[in-house]
N, C-alpha and C positions, 0 to 999 in steps of 0.2 A: 319649772315653766312659770314665767311671769303671769300673774293674774289668774292662776289656776291652783286649786288646793291639791295637796298631796292625796294620793289614793288611800282609802282606808277600807278595812274589812272587819266590822264588828262581829264577834263570835258569841253565839248564844248556846250555852251548854245545858243539855237536858239532864235530869236526875240519873239516867243510866250511863252518862258519860259521852253519849253521842252529841254531835253539835250541828248547828245550822249557822251558815255564814252569809251575811249581806255584804256584797261587794259594791263599793262606791269608787269607781275607777279614778276619778279626778284627773290628775296629770298623766296617769298611765294611758289614758285614752287619747292623748295627743302625740304619742310616740309614733313617728312615721318612718317609712323606708329611708327617707333622706337622713334620718338620725342614725340609721345603721351605717350608711355610707360615711357619715361624718366621724363615726367611731371605728372605721375599718382598720386603721393601723393598730389600734389597741386590741380589737377583736381578733386579729390575725395571730396574736401572741398567746391566746388562751388555748387550753386543752379541750374544754367543753363549753358549749352554749346550751343553756336550759331555757326553754320557751314555755310560757303558759298563755292562757287565753284572757289574761287581765290587761292585755294591750290589743290594739286593733288587729284583726286577723290578717289584713293585708301586710302588716308589719311582721307577723309571725311567719307567713309564707315567704316573705322577702328575706328575712333573717335565716330561715332554713336553707334557702337556695345559696345564700352567702356562705353558710357553713359548708355545704357540699362542695362549692367551687374552691374553697380554701382548705379542704380536707380536715375540717374541724368536727370532732364528735358532737352530735346534736341530740338532745333529749327533749321530747315534747310531752308536756303534761297538760292534758286538755281540761284545765280547771280555770274558771267554772265551765261546765259542759255547755257548749254552744253548737248550733248547726254550723258545720265547717265543711270545706271542700277537702275530703280525705285524700284525694289524689295529690293535693298540694302539700300534704303532710307526710306522705308515704316515704319520702327520702330520709326521714329521721332514722338515726341509728337505733333509738329506743322510743317506743310510744308507751307512756306510763300513766294509764288511768287508774282510778280507784274503782270499787265495785259500782257505785252510783253512776260515775262518768261512763264506765264501760257499758252499762245497761242502756244509758241514754244514747250512746253513739252507735252501738251494735244492734240495739232493739231486742236484746235477749236478757233474761233474768240471770243474776249471779247470786244464787242462794246456797250453792254447794260447790265442792271441788270439781265435780263433773260439769256443772254450769259454767264455772270459770274457764275450763278448758274449751268448751264449746264456744263461749263468747270470744276467747282469744283467737280461736281458729277462724271465726267469722271476721275478726279484725285483720288477721293475716291475709285473708282472701281479698281484702280491700287494698292490698298492696304493701302493707307494713313489713319491714324487715324482721323486727323483733318486737314483741309485745311483753311488757311486764305489768301484770295486774297486781295491785296492792290489795291484800285481802284482810287487813286488820289483824285480829287475833289468830287468823289462820295462816299468816305468813304472806308469801307472795308467789306468783306464778310466772315463770319465764317460758315464753312460747316462741318458736321459730318454725320455719318450714320443715325442719328436721325432727323436732320433738317438742313436747311440753313437759315441764318439770316443776313440781311444787318445791319451793324453798322453805324449809321448816321455820316456824315461828319460835320466839323465845317467850316464855311465860314470865310476866311481871305483874306486880300489884298496882296496875295503872288504871285510872278512872277517866282521865281527860284526854280525848283523842285529837283535839284540834292542834294543828301544827305537825302531826305525825307524818302526814304525806310529804310536807316540805322537808322534814328531817330525813325521811327515807331517800328522796330524790337528791337532795344536797349531798348527803353522805355517800350515796351510791356513786355519784359523779366524782367525788374526791377519791374514793377507793379505786375506781377505774383509772383515774389519772395517775395514781401511784403505782400502777402496773399490776394490781392484784387480778387473779383470775376472775372471770365474770361471776361465777357462782359464789365464790367467796365474797366478792364485793356485795352481792345481793344478800348473802347471809349476814354480813356485817351491817348492812343497811337495815335489815329486819330488826337486829338488836338495837341499833341506834334509835330507830323510830320507836321501838317499844319503850326504851328508857325515857324518851321524851314525854311519854304519857304519865310519868310518875310525878311530874311537877306541874304547878299552876303556870299558865301562860303559854306563849308560843315560842318565840326566840329564846326567852330566858329559861325555857324548860329544856333546851338542848344541852346535853352533857358536854363537858370539855373533852378534848382528845384524850387527856390522861385518865379521866373518869371512864371513858368508853373503853380504852385499852385494858384497864384493870378489870372491868366487868367482862370483857371479851375473854380474857385469860381465865378468869374465875369460872366462866361458863363452859370452859373447855373448847374455846375457839381454836386453839392450836391443835387439840386432839382431832377436831373435825377436819382440819386441813390435812393432818397426818393420815387420817382414815381415807381421805379422798385421793391421796397421791402417795403411794409407797415410795420410800427413799431408796431407789435402785438406779444404777447406771450400768448398762450392759451386763445385767445379772448380778452385779456386786452390790451388796446391801450396805447402806450408809450406817455407820455405828450409831449416829444420833437417832435413827429411826427406832432403835431398841431402848432408848433411855426412857425412864418414867417421866411423866409430864412435868413434875416440879423441877427435876434436874434439867430437863430440856429447856424449860422457860428460863432457867437461871443461866444456862451456858450458851444457848444457841446464838445469841447476839454478840457473844464475845469470841467465839471460836469458829474458824473457817474449816468446814468439812470438805475433804476432797477424796474422791475415789478415782484411782488411776489418773491423778493430776487433773481431774475435771470436777467442778463443783457439783455436788449432789443436787438433783432437781428438788428433792424434798426440802433441803435446807434453803434453797432459793425461794420456795413457796413461803416458808416460815419467815424468811427475812424480807418478804414483800418485794422481791426484785425479779419475779418471773411471771409471765402471763401465758396461761394455756387457753385463753378464750379464742 
C-alpha cells in the first residue's frame, strides 16, 4: 500500500521461553472487503483460507463468507484476541485459538486438560463447527459437537515459543490439503510446531519439509498411523501391516499393496492419499 508501512510484530522473549508480541498493523489495517473481491479469481483456486485478526474484522467476516460461498476450507485464528462478533465467525471450518486467546474469548480459564475441554465446549455453544485449542507443551485439543480429543504432544528441547502457533496452523492446513486424516494432520502439526521452538526466530525457525518428514518417521509417526487404522479390507489383513517399522518405511512408498484387487486402507493412509475425516 502506498504511503503505509508494512505491518510488524516485535517479539519479546522471556527467560522461560514465553513471549509477548506487540503488533503494529501498518498496511494490514488497510485491507478491505473490496480487496477480497479484487483477488477473487485467485482465491477461488486455493484449498484453504487462513484468517487472523491482524486485518480489519470486517474483512475477516467478509473473507469467511467468501470462503463459504465458494466451498473453500477456512481456518480462523483469533490472534491477537479482540472483541469480535462470534456469530460472524461461526461458519469457519476450524476455529483455532491458543490458551490465552481462548480464555479471552470464552471467558474461562485454560490451565488444565479439563479446563481446555470446558472452554472448547463453551466455544462450540457459540456456534463453531470445530474448535482446535493449541496447548503448547500439552499438545492440542480437537473438539466438535460429537467429542473432544486431546492430540498428544511431542517432547522437544525447545525454549523459544514465538512462531509456534503460526507453524501449527500453517502446517495443519497443508496436511489437510494433502488429504491426510484430520487427527493425523493435527498430530503432524503438533510435531512441526514443536520443532519450530528449537531454533531462534520465527519463519527461519520452521523446519523444511525434508527435515520434518525425517523427524516424523524417527518419532514413529508411521507407527502412530498404523496403530490408529489397522490394515484390513473385508477381514483380509494387508501383508504390510505386519512388517517391522524400518522395513515398512523402506518399502511402502515403492510397493503397491492390494487385497482382493483393492488397495489396502492402511497403505493409503501411509501413502497420504486417503482421508477418514
